[in-house]
MMTF fields as JSON, N, C-alpha, C and O atoms, coordinates in Angstrom:
{
  "mmtfVersion": "1.0.0",
  "mmtfProducer": "UNKNOWN",
  "numBonds": 499,
  "numAtoms": 500,
  "numGroups": 125,
  "numChains": 1,
  "numModels": 1,
  "chainsPerModel": [1],
  "groupsPerChain": [125],
  "chainIdList": ["A"],
  "bondAtomList": [4, 2, 8, 6, 12, 10, 16, 14, 20, 18, 24, 22, 28, 26, 32, 30, 36, 34, 40, 38, 44, 42, 48, 46, 52, 50, 56, 54, 60, 58, 64, 62, 68, 66, 72, 70, 76, 74, 80, 78, 84, 82, 88, 86, 92, 90, 96, 94, 100, 98, 104, 102, 108, 106, 112, 110, 116, 114, 120, 118, 124, 122, 128, 126, 132, 130, 136, 134, 140, 138, 144, 142, 148, 146, 152, 150, 156, 154, 160, 158, 164, 162, 168, 166, 172, 170, 176, 174, 180, 178, 184, 182, 188, 186, 192, 190, 196, 194, 200, 198, 204, 202, 208, 206, 212, 210, 216, 214, 220, 218, 224, 222, 228, 226, 232, 230, 236, 234, 240, 238, 244, 242, 248, 246, 252, 250, 256, 254, 260, 258, 264, 262, 268, 266, 272, 270, 276, 274, 280, 278, 284, 282, 288, 286, 292, 290, 296, 294, 300, 298, 304, 302, 308, 306, 312, 310, 316, 314, 320, 318, 324, 322, 328, 326, 332, 330, 336, 334, 340, 338, 344, 342, 348, 346, 352, 350, 356, 354, 360, 358, 364, 362, 368, 366, 372, 370, 376, 374, 380, 378, 384, 382, 388, 386, 392, 390, 396, 394, 400, 398, 404, 402, 408, 406, 412, 410, 416, 414, 420, 418, 424, 422, 428, 426, 432, 430, 436, 434, 440, 438, 444, 442, 448, 446, 452, 450, 456, 454, 460, 458, 464, 462, 468, 466, 472, 470, 476, 474, 480, 478, 484, 482, 488, 486, 492, 490, 496, 494],
  "bondOrderList": [1, 1, 1, 1, 1, 1, 1, 1, 1, 1, 1, 1, 1, 1, 1, 1, 1, 1, 1, 1, 1, 1, 1, 1, 1, 1, 1, 1, 1, 1, 1, 1, 1, 1, 1, 1, 1, 1, 1, 1, 1, 1, 1, 1, 1, 1, 1, 1, 1, 1, 1, 1, 1, 1, 1, 1, 1, 1, 1, 1, 1, 1, 1, 1, 1, 1, 1, 1, 1, 1, 1, 1, 1, 1, 1, 1, 1, 1, 1, 1, 1, 1, 1, 1, 1, 1, 1, 1, 1, 1, 1, 1, 1, 1, 1, 1, 1, 1, 1, 1, 1, 1, 1, 1, 1, 1, 1, 1, 1, 1, 1, 1, 1, 1, 1, 1, 1, 1, 1, 1, 1, 1, 1, 1],
  "groupList": [{"groupName": "MET", "atomNameList": ["N", "CA", "C", "O"], "elementList": ["N", "C", "C", "O"], "formalChargeList": [0, 0, 0, 0], "bondAtomList": [1, 0, 2, 1, 3, 2], "bondOrderList": [1, 1, 2], "singleLetterCode": "M", "chemCompType": "L-PEPTIDE LINKING"}, {"groupName": "TYR", "atomNameList": ["N", "CA", "C", "O"], "elementList": ["N", "C", "C", "O"], "formalChargeList": [0, 0, 0, 0], "bondAtomList": [1, 0, 2, 1, 3, 2], "bondOrderList": [1, 1, 2], "singleLetterCode": "Y", "chemCompType": "L-PEPTIDE LINKING"}, {"groupName": "TRP", "atomNameList": ["N", "CA", "C", "O"], "elementList": ["N", "C", "C", "O"], "formalChargeList": [0, 0, 0, 0], "bondAtomList": [1, 0, 2, 1, 3, 2], "bondOrderList": [1, 1, 2], "singleLetterCode": "W", "chemCompType": "L-PEPTIDE LINKING"}, {"groupName": "ASN", "atomNameList": ["N", "CA", "C", "O"], "elementList": ["N", "C", "C", "O"], "formalChargeList": [0, 0, 0, 0], "bondAtomList": [1, 0, 2, 1, 3, 2], "bondOrderList": [1, 1, 2], "singleLetterCode": "N", "chemCompType": "L-PEPTIDE LINKING"}, {"groupName": "ASP", "atomNameList": ["N", "CA", "C", "O"], "elementList": ["N", "C", "C", "O"], "formalChargeList": [0, 0, 0, 0], "bondAtomList": [1, 0, 2, 1, 3, 2], "bondOrderList": [1, 1, 2], "singleLetterCode": "D", "chemCompType": "L-PEPTIDE LINKING"}, {"groupName": "ILE", "atomNameList": ["N", "CA", "C", "O"], "elementList": ["N", "C", "C", "O"], "formalChargeList": [0, 0, 0, 0], "bondAtomList": [1, 0, 2, 1, 3, 2], "bondOrderList": [1, 1, 2], "singleLetterCode": "I", "chemCompType": "L-PEPTIDE LINKING"}, {"groupName": "GLY", "atomNameList": ["N", "CA", "C", "O"], "elementList": ["N", "C", "C", "O"], "formalChargeList": [0, 0, 0, 0], "bondAtomList": [1, 0, 2, 1, 3, 2], "bondOrderList": [1, 1, 2], "singleLetterCode": "G", "chemCompType": "PEPTIDE LINKING"}, {"groupName": "SER", "atomNameList": ["N", "CA", "C", "O"], "elementList": ["N", "C", "C", "O"], "formalChargeList": [0, 0, 0, 0], "bondAtomList": [1, 0, 2, 1, 3, 2], "bondOrderList": [1, 1, 2], "singleLetterCode": "S", "chemCompType": "L-PEPTIDE LINKING"}, {"groupName": "LEU", "atomNameList": ["N", "CA", "C", "O"], "elementList": ["N", "C", "C", "O"], "formalChargeList": [0, 0, 0, 0], "bondAtomList": [1, 0, 2, 1, 3, 2], "bondOrderList": [1, 1, 2], "singleLetterCode": "L", "chemCompType": "L-PEPTIDE LINKING"}, {"groupName": "PHE", "atomNameList": ["N", "CA", "C", "O"], "elementList": ["N", "C", "C", "O"], "formalChargeList": [0, 0, 0, 0], "bondAtomList": [1, 0, 2, 1, 3, 2], "bondOrderList": [1, 1, 2], "singleLetterCode": "F", "chemCompType": "L-PEPTIDE LINKING"}, {"groupName": "ARG", "atomNameList": ["N", "CA", "C", "O"], "elementList": ["N", "C", "C", "O"], "formalChargeList": [0, 0, 0, 0], "bondAtomList": [1, 0, 2, 1, 3, 2], "bondOrderList": [1, 1, 2], "singleLetterCode": "R", "chemCompType": "L-PEPTIDE LINKING"}, {"groupName": "VAL", "atomNameList": ["N", "CA", "C", "O"], "elementList": ["N", "C", "C", "O"], "formalChargeList": [0, 0, 0, 0], "bondAtomList": [1, 0, 2, 1, 3, 2], "bondOrderList": [1, 1, 2], "singleLetterCode": "V", "chemCompType": "L-PEPTIDE LINKING"}, {"groupName": "THR", "atomNameList": ["N", "CA", "C", "O"], "elementList": ["N", "C", "C", "O"], "formalChargeList": [0, 0, 0, 0], "bondAtomList": [1, 0, 2, 1, 3, 2], "bondOrderList": [1, 1, 2], "singleLetterCode": "T", "chemCompType": "L-PEPTIDE LINKING"}, {"groupName": "ALA", "atomNameList": ["N", "CA", "C", "O"], "elementList": ["N", "C", "C", "O"], "formalChargeList": [0, 0, 0, 0], "bondAtomList": [1, 0, 2, 1, 3, 2], "bondOrderList": [1, 1, 2], "singleLetterCode": "A", "chemCompType": "L-PEPTIDE LINKING"}, {"groupName": "GLU", "atomNameList": ["N", "CA", "C", "O"], "elementList": ["N", "C", "C", "O"], "formalChargeList": [0, 0, 0, 0], "bondAtomList": [1, 0, 2, 1, 3, 2], "bondOrderList": [1, 1, 2], "singleLetterCode": "E", "chemCompType": "L-PEPTIDE LINKING"}, {"groupName": "LYS", "atomNameList": ["N", "CA", "C", "O"], "elementList": ["N", "C", "C", "O"], "formalChargeList": [0, 0, 0, 0], "bondAtomList": [1, 0, 2, 1, 3, 2], "bondOrderList": [1, 1, 2], "singleLetterCode": "K", "chemCompType": "L-PEPTIDE LINKING"}, {"groupName": "GLN", "atomNameList": ["N", "CA", "C", "O"], "elementList": ["N", "C", "C", "O"], "formalChargeList": [0, 0, 0, 0], "bondAtomList": [1, 0, 2, 1, 3, 2], "bondOrderList": [1, 1, 2], "singleLetterCode": "Q", "chemCompType": "L-PEPTIDE LINKING"}, {"groupName": "PRO", "atomNameList": ["N", "CA", "C", "O"], "elementList": ["N", "C", "C", "O"], "formalChargeList": [0, 0, 0, 0], "bondAtomList": [1, 0, 2, 1, 3, 2], "bondOrderList": [1, 1, 2], "singleLetterCode": "P", "chemCompType": "L-PEPTIDE LINKING"}, {"groupName": "CYS", "atomNameList": ["N", "CA", "C", "O"], "elementList": ["N", "C", "C", "O"], "formalChargeList": [0, 0, 0, 0], "bondAtomList": [1, 0, 2, 1, 3, 2], "bondOrderList": [1, 1, 2], "singleLetterCode": "C", "chemCompType": "L-PEPTIDE LINKING"}, {"groupName": "HIS", "atomNameList": ["N", "CA", "C", "O"], "elementList": ["N", "C", "C", "O"], "formalChargeList": [0, 0, 0, 0], "bondAtomList": [1, 0, 2, 1, 3, 2], "bondOrderList": [1, 1, 2], "singleLetterCode": "H", "chemCompType": "L-PEPTIDE LINKING"}],
  "groupTypeList": [0, 1, 2, 3, 4, 5, 4, 6, 7, 8, 8, 9, 3, 10, 11, 9, 12, 3, 13, 5, 14, 11, 7, 14, 5, 4, 5, 9, 14, 5, 15, 5, 4, 10, 14, 11, 13, 12, 11, 0, 5, 5, 9, 4, 8, 11, 3, 16, 9, 17, 4, 3, 17, 17, 17, 15, 2, 11, 15, 6, 1, 3, 10, 18, 10, 18, 6, 5, 3, 18, 7, 6, 11, 15, 3, 8, 3, 5, 4, 6, 0, 7, 12, 4, 0, 8, 13, 15, 5, 14, 5, 4, 12, 3, 7, 3, 14, 11, 5, 5, 15, 6, 4, 7, 5, 9, 8, 3, 8, 14, 18, 13, 19, 5, 16, 8, 0, 6, 17, 7, 11, 1, 5, 7, 16],
  "groupIdList": [1, 2, 3, 4, 5, 6, 7, 8, 9, 10, 11, 12, 13, 14, 15, 16, 17, 18, 19, 20, 21, 22, 23, 24, 25, 26, 27, 28, 29, 30, 31, 32, 33, 34, 35, 36, 37, 38, 39, 40, 41, 42, 43, 44, 45, 46, 47, 48, 49, 50, 51, 52, 53, 54, 55, 56, 57, 58, 59, 60, 61, 62, 63, 64, 65, 66, 67, 68, 69, 70, 71, 72, 73, 74, 75, 76, 77, 78, 79, 80, 81, 82, 83, 84, 85, 86, 87, 88, 89, 90, 91, 92, 93, 94, 95, 96, 97, 98, 99, 100, 101, 102, 103, 104, 105, 106, 107, 108, 109, 110, 111, 112, 113, 114, 115, 116, 117, 118, 119, 120, 121, 122, 123, 124, 125],
  "secStructList": [7, 5, 4, 4, 4, 1, 6, 6, 7, 2, 2, 2, 2, 2, 2, 7, 7, 1, 7, 7, 5, 1, 7, 3, 3, 3, 3, 3, 3, 3, 3, 3, 3, 6, 6, 6, 6, 3, 3, 3, 3, 3, 3, 3, 3, 1, 1, 7, 7, 7, 1, 1, 7, 7, 6, 6, 1, 7, 6, 6, 7, 7, 3, 3, 3, 3, 3, 3, 3, 3, 3, 1, 7, 7, 3, 3, 3, 3, 3, 7, 7, 7, 1, 7, 3, 3, 3, 3, 3, 3, 3, 3, 6, 6, 6, 6, 3, 3, 3, 3, 3, 3, 1, 1, 7, 3, 3, 3, 3, 3, 7, 1, 3, 3, 3, 3, 3, 3, 3, 3, 3, 3, 7, 7, 7],
  "xCoordList": [-30.687, -30.317, -28.996, -28.088, -28.9, -27.704, -27.161, -27.919, -25.826, -25.185, -25.719, -25.853, -26.02, -26.485, -27.804, -28.136, -28.566, -29.883, -29.882, -30.912, -28.741, -28.666, -28.507, -27.808, -29.153, -29.054, -27.581, -26.77, -27.234, -25.859, -25.019, -23.797, -25.651, -24.898, -24.626, -24.345, -24.702, -24.501, -23.125, -23.049, -22.051, -20.706, -20.567, -19.995, -21.082, -21.024, -21.623, -21.045, -22.766, -23.441, -22.724, -22.949, -21.87, -21.07, -19.902, -19.538, -19.323, -18.115, -18.416, -17.592, -19.574, -20.037, -21.21, -22.254, -21.052, -22.131, -23.156, -24.251, -22.81, -23.739, -24.128, -23.408, -25.257, -25.696, -24.761, -24.444, -24.321, -23.401, -24.156, -24.63, -24.255, -25.019, -24.332, -23.109, -25.121, -24.629, -24.349, -25.267, -23.071, -22.741, -21.548, -21.719, -20.36, -19.184, -18.325, -18.114, -17.835, -16.983, -15.784, -15.781, -14.779, -13.619, -13.589, -13.194, -14.004, -14.154, -12.792, -11.881, -12.681, -11.455, -11.572, -10.635, -12.745, -12.892, -14.37, -15.246, -14.624, -15.958, -15.823, -15.073, -16.555, -16.506, -17.865, -18.895, -17.861, -19.092, -19.023, -18.086, -20.003, -20.083, -21.362, -22.457, -21.217, -22.389, -23.128, -24.333, -22.418, -23.075, -24.139, -25.149, -23.928, -24.92, -25.52, -26.174, -25.298, -25.85, -25.608, -26.535, -24.332, -23.944, -22.891, -21.99, -23.018, -22.004, -21.581, -22.413, -20.276, -19.727, -18.944, -18.096, -19.233, -18.542, -17.811, -18.434, -16.489, -15.639, -15.138, -14.689, -15.212, -14.871, -14.426, -14.654, -13.785, -13.467, -14.472, -14.844, -14.91, -15.743, -14.853, -13.692, -15.366, -14.584, -14.847, -15.983, -13.776, -13.814, -14.765, -15.348, -14.928, -15.745, -14.92, -14.395, -14.808, -14.018, -14.788, -15.502, -14.654, -15.341, -14.926, -13.745, -15.901, -15.607, -15.609, -15.337, -15.915, -15.921, -15.265, -15.899, -13.995, -13.347, -13.026, -12.772, -13.037, -12.628, -11.127, -10.373, -10.693, -9.279, -8.305, -7.164, -8.733, -7.806, -7.504, -6.561, -8.287, -8.034, -6.755, -6.391, -6.081, -4.836, -5.058, -6.085, -4.089, -4.171, -3.644, -2.762, -4.17, -3.702, -4.228, -3.675, -5.292, -5.832, -6.332, -6.758, -6.262, -6.738, -7.682, -8.039, -8.075, -9.014, -9.986, -9.618, -11.24, -12.269, -12.878, -13.53, -12.658, -13.116, -14.433, -14.6, -15.357, -16.653, -16.962, -16.127, -18.134, -18.573, -20.052, -20.672, -20.595, -21.966, -21.984, -21.3, -22.783, -22.978, -24.389, -25.369, -24.479, -25.766, -26.071, -25.419, -27.061, -27.38, -28.666, -29.511, -28.786, -29.953, -29.993, -31.046, -28.85, -28.764, -29.597, -29.474, -30.451, -31.34, -30.818, -30.851, -30.336, -29.79, -28.475, -28.335, -27.505, -26.202, -25.664, -25.562, -25.321, -24.681, -23.452, -23.538, -22.301, -21.062, -20.436, -20.352, -20.002, -19.314, -18.124, -18.287, -16.931, -15.739, -14.993, -15.534, -13.718, -12.853, -11.588, -11.145, -11.013, -9.794, -9.097, -9.67, -7.881, -7.193, -7.594, -7.242, -8.321, -8.818, -10.296, -10.64, -11.177, -12.608, -13.403, -14.151, -13.234, -14.089, -15.456, -15.556, -16.502, -17.838, -18.886, -18.655, -20.03, -21.216, -21.996, -22.09, -22.547, -23.349, -24.735, -24.893, -25.73, -27.111, -27.63, -27.407, -28.319, -28.903, -30.371, -30.72, -31.211, -32.642, -33.004, -33.082, -33.225, -33.516, -34.946, -35.258, -35.815, -37.174, -37.158, -37.826, -36.388, -36.309, -35.028, -34.832, -34.148, -32.843, -32.048, -31.56, -31.947, -31.179, -29.972, -30.064, -28.834, -27.59, -27.151, -27.082, -26.855, -26.349, -25.054, -25.021, -23.995, -22.694, -22.284, -22.238, -21.984, -21.597, -20.322, -20.242, -19.328, -18.081, -17.52, -18.088, -16.414, -15.792, -15.354, -15.373, -14.957, -14.433, -15.263, -14.857, -16.414, -17.236, -18.72, -19.118, -19.516, -20.961, -21.382, -21.048, -22.107, -22.602, -24.051, -24.393, -24.878, -26.281, -26.649, -26.403, -27.239, -27.688, -28.976, -29.255, -29.745, -30.956, -30.794, -30.359, -31.151, -30.944, -32.068, -32.962, -32.008, -33.013, -32.695, -33.608, -31.396, -31.015, -29.671, -28.758, -29.564, -28.308, -27.893, -28.689, -26.632, -26.11, -24.796, -23.927, -24.654, -23.423, -22.371, -22.683, -21.129, -20.003, -19.027, -18.799, -18.46, -17.486, -18.16, -19.313, -17.433, -16.216, -14.937, -14.963, -13.829, -12.502, -11.717, -12.146, -10.571, -9.761, -8.328, -7.894, -7.6, -6.193, -5.491, -6.12, -4.167, -3.357, -2.888, -2.276, -3.176, -2.755, -1.744, -1.89, -0.722, 0.294, -0.26, 0.421],
  "yCoordList": [-149.808, -150.966, -150.673, -150.085, -151.089, -150.861, -152.193, -153.119, -152.274, -153.462, -153.717, -154.866, -152.653, -152.741, -153.49, -153.949, -153.625, -154.253, -155.731, -156.398, -156.24, -157.638, -158.542, -158.195, -159.691, -160.66, -160.927, -161.071, -160.994, -161.265, -160.012, -160.102, -158.851, -157.587, -157.087, -155.903, -157.947, -157.529, -156.881, -155.758, -157.555, -156.975, -155.742, -154.737, -155.816, -154.688, -153.44, -152.357, -153.593, -152.459, -151.946, -150.811, -152.763, -152.303, -151.428, -150.477, -151.747, -151.011, -149.872, -148.973, -149.899, -148.795, -148.136, -148.763, -146.879, -146.211, -145.585, -145.221, -145.458, -144.921, -146.024, -147.009, -145.851, -146.8, -146.72, -145.629, -147.879, -147.958, -148.571, -149.705, -147.812, -148.238, -149.39, -149.407, -150.335, -151.41, -150.766, -150.3, -150.741, -150.056, -150.706, -151.671, -150.199, -150.665, -151.58, -151.322, -152.662, -153.627, -153.976, -153.725, -154.554, -155.097, -156.586, -156.97, -157.415, -158.851, -159.503, -159.325, -160.264, -160.981, -162.464, -163.069, -163.04, -164.483, -164.847, -164.235, -165.846, -166.414, -167.915, -168.58, -168.453, -169.879, -170.484, -169.968, -171.578, -172.284, -173.673, -174.428, -174.004, -175.325, -175.995, -175.675, -176.916, -177.534, -178.472, -178.675, -179.049, -180.003, -179.352, -179.98, -178.112, -177.417, -176.22, -175.376, -176.146, -175.096, -173.709, -172.917, -173.433, -172.178, -171.467, -172.095, -170.139, -169.301, -168.251, -167.522, -168.184, -167.158, -166.172, -166.563, -164.901, -163.846, -162.996, -162.347, -163.008, -162.275, -161.035, -161.125, -159.88, -158.625, -157.577, -157.699, -156.546, -155.361, -154.286, -154.126, -153.549, -152.385, -151.307, -151.179, -150.54, -149.486, -148.177, -147.709, -147.599, -146.299, -146.267, -145.224, -147.382, -147.449, -148.105, -149.204, -147.415, -147.934, -147.797, -146.813, -148.768, -148.677, -147.417, -147.076, -146.742, -145.538, -145.813, -144.915, -147.054, -147.431, -148.81, -149.738, -148.946, -150.263, -150.664, -149.803, -151.959, -152.404, -152.145, -152.122, -151.955, -151.642, -152.693, -152.362, -153.958, -155.023, -155.01, -155.668, -154.274, -154.255, -153.491, -152.548, -153.917, -153.288, -151.798, -151.402, -150.991, -149.546, -149.231, -149.928, -148.206, -147.779, -148.613, -148.563, -149.38, -150.222, -149.347, -148.207, -149.929, -149.203, -150.05, -149.65, -151.202, -152.068, -152.669, -152.987, -152.821, -153.434, -154.601, -154.406, -155.802, -157.019, -157.5, -157.548, -157.851, -158.415, -159.559, -159.937, -160.088, -161.116, -161.371, -160.937, -162.078, -162.548, -164.051, -164.559, -164.743, -166.175, -166.364, -166.066, -166.854, -167.05, -168.548, -169.324, -168.945, -170.367, -170.695, -169.832, -171.964, -172.395, -171.764, -171.317, -171.729, -171.086, -171.861, -173.078, -171.116, -171.701, -171.443, -172.326, -170.232, -169.837, -169.112, -168.329, -169.382, -168.73, -168.532, -169.48, -167.294, -166.958, -166.115, -165.105, -166.533, -165.773, -165.636, -166.598, -164.42, -164.168, -163.258, -162.179, -163.694, -162.888, -163.144, -163.662, -162.757, -162.897, -162.106, -161.969, -161.59, -160.802, -160.817, -161.268, -160.333, -160.208, -158.918, -158.711, -158.054, -156.801, -156.707, -156.458, -156.905, -156.961, -155.942, -156.308, -154.678, -153.639, -153.756, -153.945, -153.642, -153.835, -153.156, -152.865, -152.915, -152.444, -153.681, -154.656, -153.627, -154.75, -154.255, -153.178, -155.056, -154.795, -156.045, -157.165, -155.84, -156.959, -156.649, -155.598, -157.577, -157.454, -158.522, -159.704, -158.112, -159.082, -159.619, -160.613, -158.986, -159.51, -160.75, -161.74, -160.691, -161.832, -162.646, -163.668, -162.189, -162.825, -162.973, -164.048, -161.845, -161.802, -160.899, -159.832, -161.341, -160.574, -160.35, -161.291, -159.099, -158.755, -157.976, -156.973, -158.44, -157.77, -157.471, -158.365, -156.187, -155.764, -154.941, -153.958, -155.356, -154.611, -154.748, -155.457, -154.078, -154.16, -155.576, -155.97, -156.347, -157.681, -158.808, -159.969, -158.479, -159.525, -159.18, -158.02, -160.214, -160.111, -161.355, -162.473, -161.171, -162.286, -161.998, -160.893, -162.995, -162.897, -164.203, -165.28, -164.11, -165.335, -165.077, -163.963, -166.139, -166.15, -167.265, -168.369, -166.961, -167.947, -167.877, -167.036, -168.77, -168.809, -167.837, -167.329, -167.568, -166.736, -166.058, -166.662, -164.798, -164.034, -163.612, -163.047, -163.892, -163.501, -162.763, -163.19, -161.646, -160.856, -161.517, -162.041, -161.495, -162.017, -160.863, -160.047, -160.803, -159.766, -158.566, -158.628, -157.496, -157.158, -157.455, -157.743, -157.371, -157.349, -156.296, -155.831, -155.916, -154.885, -155.382, -156.278, -154.782, -155.128, -153.986, -153.039, -154.094, -153.096, -153.674, -154.742, -152.966, -153.374, -152.382, -151.173, -152.901, -152.016, -151.397, -150.611],
  "zCoordList": [-77.745, -76.946, -76.247, -76.833, -74.985, -74.178, -73.67, -73.383, -73.563, -73.01, -71.6, -71.18, -70.882, -69.498, -69.363, -68.271, -70.454, -70.416, -70.787, -70.687, -71.211, -71.646, -70.425, -69.472, -70.463, -69.381, -69.066, -69.981, -67.796, -67.392, -67.201, -67.08, -67.173, -67.12, -65.701, -65.52, -64.704, -63.317, -63.118, -62.621, -63.49, -63.361, -64.241, -63.821, -65.445, -66.372, -65.718, -65.796, -65.083, -64.456, -63.214, -62.795, -62.627, -61.483, -61.926, -61.235, -63.064, -63.486, -64.455, -64.622, -65.089, -65.929, -65.211, -65.035, -64.795, -64.066, -65.009, -64.579, -66.289, -67.29, -68.269, -68.426, -68.914, -69.935, -71.139, -71.612, -71.633, -72.768, -73.949, -73.881, -75.01, -76.174, -76.904, -77.05, -77.351, -78.207, -79.554, -80.229, -79.946, -81.2, -81.889, -82.632, -81.657, -82.395, -81.523, -80.338, -82.149, -81.458, -82.339, -83.544, -81.711, -82.405, -82.072, -80.971, -83.013, -82.762, -82.581, -83.388, -81.497, -81.189, -81.537, -82.058, -81.238, -81.417, -81.58, -80.969, -82.41, -82.564, -82.358, -83.073, -81.371, -81.082, -81.38, -80.946, -82.12, -82.457, -81.836, -82.097, -81.024, -80.395, -80.89, -80.429, -81.822, -82.44, -81.497, -81.648, -80.522, -79.615, -78.752, -78.435, -78.371, -77.549, -78.283, -77.67, -79.595, -80.453, -79.864, -79.695, -79.555, -78.936, -79.768, -80.323, -79.847, -80.482, -79.46, -78.918, -79.205, -78.329, -79.179, -79.981, -78.999, -79.73, -78.697, -77.857, -78.771, -77.837, -78.568, -79.711, -77.916, -78.586, -77.584, -76.381, -78.111, -77.326, -77.681, -78.844, -76.67, -76.928, -77.539, -77.15, -78.475, -79.118, -78.384, -78.298, -77.859, -77.158, -75.964, -75.67, -75.282, -74.068, -72.969, -73.146, -71.824, -70.718, -69.415, -69.223, -68.512, -67.224, -66.465, -66.406, -65.895, -65.114, -63.613, -62.816, -63.224, -61.812, -61.642, -61.139, -62.062, -62.003, -60.557, -59.715, -60.275, -58.944, -58.744, -59.717, -57.513, -57.248, -57.768, -58.09, -57.856, -58.276, -59.785, -60.223, -60.58, -62.012, -62.319, -61.617, -63.383, -63.809, -64.084, -64.635, -63.695, -63.935, -65.337, -65.839, -65.958, -67.274, -68.43, -69.529, -68.199, -69.271, -70.421, -70.232, -71.62, -72.799, -73.663, -74.77, -73.159, -73.871, -72.869, -71.738, -73.303, -72.473, -73.248, -74.274, -72.748, -73.413, -72.822, -71.604, -73.693, -73.32, -74.28, -75.102, -74.169, -75.096, -74.921, -73.95, -75.877, -75.739, -75.996, -76.884, -75.196, -75.347, -75.881, -75.198, -77.092, -77.756, -77.748, -78.446, -76.958, -76.845, -77.594, -77.831, -77.957, -78.709, -80.091, -80.546, -80.754, -82.069, -83.079, -83.218, -83.78, -84.787, -86.187, -87.044, -86.414, -87.716, -87.494, -86.554, -88.373, -88.286, -89.688, -90.466, -90.003, -91.269, -90.976, -90.279, -91.513, -91.359, -92.739, -93.504, -93.038, -94.301, -94.01, -93.441, -94.401, -94.257, -92.965, -91.988, -93.002, -91.835, -92.09, -93.23, -91.026, -91.136, -89.786, -88.794, -89.741, -88.459, -87.758, -86.597, -88.446, -87.88, -88.237, -89.392, -87.249, -87.554, -86.736, -85.83, -87.062, -86.49, -87.149, -88.361, -86.349, -86.906, -86.034, -84.861, -86.634, -85.916, -85.494, -86.239, -84.299, -83.808, -83.429, -82.853, -83.761, -83.371, -82.671, -83.131, -81.561, -80.822, -80.571, -80.034, -80.967, -80.705, -79.677, -80.01, -78.436, -77.382, -77.453, -76.797, -78.23, -78.41, -79.291, -78.994, -80.385, -81.297, -81.096, -81.753, -80.18, -79.934, -81.237, -81.587, -81.928, -83.176, -82.994, -82.388, -83.528, -83.497, -84.935, -85.727, -85.267, -86.593, -86.404, -85.69, -87.044, -86.997, -88.43, -89.276, -88.695, -90.041, -89.969, -89.232, -90.744, -90.847, -92.25, -93.082, -92.519, -93.844, -94.192, -95.358, -93.165, -93.439, -92.827, -92.875, -92.256, -91.633, -91.705, -91.59, -91.897, -91.723, -90.953, -91.348, -89.865, -89.08, -88.706, -88.284, -88.867, -88.483, -87.806, -88.348, -86.619, -85.955, -85.193, -84.747, -85.061, -84.254, -83.233, -83.561, -81.993, -80.937, -79.906, -79.999, -78.927, -77.871, -76.741, -76.089, -76.496, -75.364, -75.626, -76.19, -75.21, -75.328, -73.927, -73.177, -73.576, -72.268, -72.439, -73.199, -71.723, -71.749, -70.878, -69.808, -71.333, -70.565, -70.334, -71.227, -69.143, -68.836, -68.205, -67.781, -68.154, -68.885, -68.091, -66.895, -68.815, -68.228, -68.979, -70.035, -68.444, -69.1, -69.235, -68.511, -70.179, -70.36, -71.065, -71.536, -71.127, -71.804, -73.124, -73.159, -74.219, -75.547, -76.081, -75.906, -76.731, -77.315, -78.517, -79.176]
}
């Protein structure tokens, strides 16, 4: 599975000229909205950077932030939390299931639709 294949990847495909495998992420934020049964997971890609950035993007960036918006969530399980959440992510677009496993986090959800958000870049110390 590649990030490039997820719904909403138009910008992603403009700034990444090669297919980027869904693999390791550094979770920044998880937002749960019960009113619309949505979970947003915001993360940085690990060791993946756009190779075709637009001229307006900051130069010298060392982080690439993306996210997924999971709507129509049917099942959600979260275990663990930390200020540093490196994890492996698996996305099955046939069943709309997301599994995230790391030393300090486990997340599993099933939803009606998964949409990619971003990317953007920034400089981290």
